[in-house]
C-alpha positions as CSV (number, residue, x, y, z in Angstrom):
1,X,0.0,0.0,0.0
2,X,1.3,3.4,-0.9
3,X,0.6,6.6,1.0
4,X,1.6,10.2,0.5
5,X,3.4,12.0,3.3
6,X,3.7,15.7,3.7
7,X,6.8,16.9,5.5
8,X,7.6,20.2,7.1
9,X,10.9,20.9,8.9
10,X,11.7,17.1,8.8
11,X,8.4,16.2,10.5
12,X,5.3,14.5,9.0
13,X,2.4,17.0,9.2
14,X,-0.1,15.2,6.9
15,X,-0.7,12.0,5.0
16,X,-3.1,10.6,2.4
17,X,-4.1,6.9,2.3
18,X,-5.3,5.3,-0.9
19,X,-9.1,5.1,-1.3
20,X,-8.9,1.4,-2.2
21,X,-6.8,-1.3,-0.6
22,X,-6.1,-4.7,-2.2
23,X,-6.3,-7.5,0.3
24,X,-6.4,-11.3,0.2
25,X,-9.3,-13.4,1.7
26,X,-7.9,-15.8,4.2
27,X,-11.1,-17.4,5.6
28,X,-14.6,-17.6,4.0
29,X,-17.4,-20.1,4.0
30,X,-18.0,-21.9,0.7
31,X,-20.4,-20.0,-1.6
32,X,-24.0,-21.1,-1.3
33,X,-26.7,-21.1,-3.9
34,X,-27.2,-18.7,-6.7
35,X,-24.9,-15.7,-6.6
36,X,-27.2,-13.9,-9.0
37,X,-29.5,-13.3,-6.0
38,X,-26.9,-11.0,-4.4
39,X,-26.2,-13.1,-1.3
40,X,-23.3,-12.1,0.9
41,X,-21.2,-13.9,3.5
42,X,-18.5,-12.8,6.0
43,X,-14.9,-13.2,5.0
44,X,-11.7,-12.6,6.9
45,X,-9.0,-10.7,5.2
46,X,-5.2,-11.0,5.7
47,X,-5.3,-8.1,8.1
48,X,-7.8,-9.9,10.3
49,X,-10.7,-7.6,9.3
50,X,-14.0,-9.3,8.6
51,X,-16.1,-7.9,5.8
52,X,-19.2,-9.0,3.9
53,X,-18.4,-10.2,0.4
54,X,-20.5,-11.7,-2.4
55,X,-21.0,-15.4,-2.1
56,X,-18.8,-16.1,-5.2
57,X,-15.6,-14.8,-3.3
58,X,-13.4,-17.7,-2.1
59,X,-10.3,-18.1,0.1
60,X,-7.2,-16.8,-1.8
61,X,-9.1,-14.3,-3.8
62,X,-7.8,-10.7,-3.9
63,X,-10.5,-8.1,-3.2
64,X,-10.6,-4.3,-3.2
65,X,-11.8,-2.7,0.0
66,X,-12.8,1.0,0.5
67,X,-10.3,2.2,3.1
68,X,-12.7,5.0,4.2
69,X,-15.6,2.6,5.0
70,X,-14.0,-0.8,5.2
71,X,-16.6,-2.2,2.8
72,X,-16.0,-4.6,-0.1
73,X,-15.9,-2.9,-3.5
74,X,-14.9,-5.7,-6.0
75,X,-12.6,-8.6,-6.8
76,X,-9.2,-7.5,-7.8
């Protein structure tokens, strides 16, 4: 993950984080039923965070997470 740091007199005075973060799913239940119905399931990411993802997302998949809200955006 890249971030932008703003220095003044050798000290960091501001920073910007990226809007999206690419993370790997480390734990998730197997997908159930028809994913066209829009079902979701909890998945644990490599950071330990748990987010709701669509039922088609599996362990090992990379996903994009909105760093402002912590919500799933899409598969990477």
